[in-house]
Each structure stands twice: as C-alpha cells, then as structure tokens.
Phi, psi and omega in degrees: 000136180292141177243171185293337178272005177270130188286160181291141180304331182292342181269336183267321180294148181292153179291156180295137184298338183292334180265000181271146175292135179281126176307145177298324188272003175095344181296157177250158187244129177290152179296329181289332178284329174293319179291329174298315181297326183286316176300319179295321177299326183281317188257344183287153174282169172304149184306318193292346179265359181277127185246126185299323185271354182289145180275142182282130182259152178294145179290143179274145178292121185264137179237142176283148180307327183294334176288351178285341187292142180284164185303320187292329170298317177299319179298317180295326176291312185294338185289333186263009183262148173288175191291321179293323172292326175293322170296332175289323180297326184297346182259002179287301174207181183291325180294316173303317183297312176297319176293324187285335175265016175303130183298338182292337181270358185236051169280346181209153175235136181230112176241130179222158177128136177290324191269358182284140178268090190293316181304320186281325180291323183285326177289324178297308186288323177293325177297322177285323178289340170280000188290323180276337179230094190305125165083350175227152177252083187293338182272339185282117184239341176223140172230115178245110182234096191257136171056038175254092186290353180261007174277132177232180179306333174302311179300316177293332178294324175299314183300310182309313186283329192245356186234071183288345182262017185292131176243344182222128181220118175242125189227044185288130178080002180268089188275358177266004178273141181241177180304319186300319184287324179290322180298315185293324178298310182299324180286328186263353180239082192288351178265006177298123181242332183233122180229120182242111173236030176299136180079004173272084191297341185273348183275125186229006176194165171232116183202170175276147170299156174295315180299309179297320179305310181294325178295315180265017182304312179295343183278305174220030170048047173063017175264144174255138187274007179300125176247333177248121183220116182242115179243032178302132179068024173264086197288342181274351181296130179236177178307320182289324174298319176296321180295314179295315180304310176294328177290334182263331189250066184287344182270012181304134170241330184230119184224126186233112186242037181301128177066020169280079204279002172266350173299145181228181180299331180298317179302318181289335172303311185295323183302307181299327182290316185268332187242071184291346183263018186286130186260316181236128183217135178229126172233035183297136175065026167271095190288349182265354181277132189228195183294334179293329175286326178291328180294322178288326178293323177306332183297345177291337169062227192291349183290329185284131177249324187230130180220128175233122181230030180301131177069022169267106193291339182274000182271141183226190173306323181302320181285321181293330180292317175300316182293316183294325181289323189251340176257065191281355178262017177301126182250338186216130179219124182246104173239033177311131175076008172275094185295340179275003178269138181229189185291337173301317176293317174295333171294321173298317179295322178292327185269339184251342186231068186291348183261008175307120182253334183217126187222125178242105178237027181289145179065040167252089194288342185266007177270136188232182173298333181295312182295320177298319181288327177292321183294318188285327178285351182239329184251083182281345176276000179314125174240337179228129180219125179246119170242034187296137171057037174267100187292340187265005187265134176231183180300333178303316182288323171304313176299330172291324179294317184291324174298334188246331187254072189297325183283005184296132185247335176217128175232127182246108177237034176291148178058035173242144183271077177250125182292160180300328183294321176297319176294320179291329181293311189296320179294329176288319178279328187244087188298316193268003185288129172259121187259121179257116187219175175241016184267108184292346181274347181252135180213000000 
C-alpha cells in the first residue's frame, strides 16, 4: 500500500516513447537509462546543493506533518466530516483507514444528492459497520438522507434490518419512499424519536406493521416513541391518516403538517384527544382548517408554545380568541395571510398571552394601529414582529411598539406605508433591531 512518503507511480514510471525526442544521430536510448533518469529527477536534490566530495548518505524516511498528530486529534477532526468525506479519508493509508472506521465516528450517516445511489450506499455502509457486531449496527443512531430521489423502500429496508438503535431518521425530499418502508422502520426501531418525511408524497400514515405490532405488543403496547414528526408537503395525508398517527404516536411534542391540504378540523380533533403533550404545531396552508379546528387546538392549553396557522383563510378572531384564552403560555404565533384577523383578535392575544415573543400577522389588512398599540402595551417580551403588507399600519403604531418593546430584534414592515421618521424612532429605541422594509430612502 502506498504511503504519503511514496512518490506517485506516474513520476517513477518511464514516460511513453512516443513523447521522447529522437536523437539527431539516429541512436536509441535504452529504457533502463530513461527509468534511472526519471527516478533521479524525483529523488535527487537540486544541483546547487550537491557536493562532489561528499559521501552519499542513505535517504531518510520522510513523514508529512499531519502524520505527527496523535490518534485522538485525528478522531476529533474526522468527527466533523460528512459521510462521503470520511469514506474518502479511509482510502488514504492503513492508519487513516483504521481511524476513519472507528465506531465512535459512526453514530450517524448523512447522505445528500439527487444522483447518489442511496440504496447501494446504505447497504455498503451498514455491511461495513456490522463487521464487529454481525447483522446489526449498535452504534448507529441517526440516518439523514436528504433530497435523494433514488432512495427507495430497499434502502429503508436495510436501515430497518440493521439499525435497531436508530433514534433519528430524516428523509426530506425522498419522494420514492412509501408507507410500507416507513412502517417497517418504525416497527423495528423502537427507540426512534425524530422522523422527518417532509416531501415524501407517498407517505400517508405512520404506524406499525400488523405482524410486528402483534409480536411487539408486550414490549410497548403498539405505541411508537416518536416525539418529533415532520410531514410537510405530504399532500396525500388525510384525517384518517392523522387519526392513526395520533393513536400510535401519543408522545408527540413537535408536529409539522404544512401544506397537508386534505386535513380538516376533524383531524385536529383526533390529534388533541391522543396527543395532549404537543408543544409545537404547524398547520400552515391547510385551507380547510377553520375556527373550529383552533377551538380543538386550544384544548392543549398551557402546553402549547408554538402555533402556525399561516394562510388558513377560514380563521378569524373567534379562533384566535380560543387559543389566546386557553394557551396563555404561547410564545410563537404565525397568522400570516389570515385575512379575517382584526384588532379584536390582537386584543385577545395582548390580554391573555403576555409572554408572546414572536408574532407574524403579515397580510392581515384589517389589523391597524389600535390593535398594535394594545399588543405593545401588554407583550413587553416581543422580539420578532412581522407586519408585512399590513395596509392599515402607520408610524404611530410602530412608535408605540418601539417605546415599549425594548428587546425587539426583528421588525418586518415591507410593503407598509410607514414614514422614515417612524423607522428612525424604532432604530433609536431598539438598538439591536433589524428592520426589513421597502423604503429606498431609509438605510
């Protein structure tokens, strides 16, 4: 095996005879002399340093400076490399090979790219990691395969068979994955807590396979330990699928259902019944979710911290009132594009959610300075506020916000008719605030 001190074979081998200049007298040059000259060019010192009287010394073995690093330093460096780079390092030399395949570096696999043969890569990697523990990768806890359109159910079958200790699985944008493969992973990996299937349009449910469910019934009673679930852009998800998910994943704390356009208020009712510990919930762009759905979400009460209902056109002040009344510990609310929201809804938020830190009410044309003033006088901890395209907002409302919310860090007033004086007032009172605006005269 070549080491760093060994010169490249391309430098040692004689050059091709077709590229050699032919002697003028027609004589030929032997291949042995050419080889000797090439080797001399690689190993000999510069002509100016040669002493005719000096006796030739045997060449010393040369080491690259990186070879002087101890093993633990290499392990710390390798720990920051992605999977593909780590595999390349394993091909440098024997020492790097042994270090690169240290089990402590393989708690996770990260693969990305449309052209990657993800199924084959997972099969080869898991086979190598199973050498010390036949058929299972006990150290592997996370598999991230993002935007790999060539990932199929075969690749997930490999993960399910070889990774019983898996805790995190991300398959964002892998749209060739189906329900059956996800069921198998969930069934064979009882410790799985984090699952991201966003953009997997064929996934319509999360459940145990029937066979494994009956077999593992004494172990965890058909319950799945998933706490984080992202099903953004799973367009085929319906209320019945959400019902099954909620019934099996009762420990959910983070659930993201953005652009699951077939969901209705009925699905949210199932969610609240089975998953009372939800802290973060997003149903953005779910056009069938209305005030009745927010009434169900409000039953989560003080446990809810994050709620996004952006572009849910059927939501009005009535639904916001339910959430504000019962979810007093709410920290984040995104109601962008909810055109039925008015100053009355902001009044309910101001009086019942004093710990609110982030609020997005952009593209709500009925919100005015009056509602903004009520919000500023009660929610002193506000750090992020988006008023993009709120046509009724003027400089007066912004000045009240700046005078009371000193910790404001981000203010979005793009497409708002706000004078420069108001923006300068905000900048003076909120030193760390970043203002996103569309006024070319203010900088």
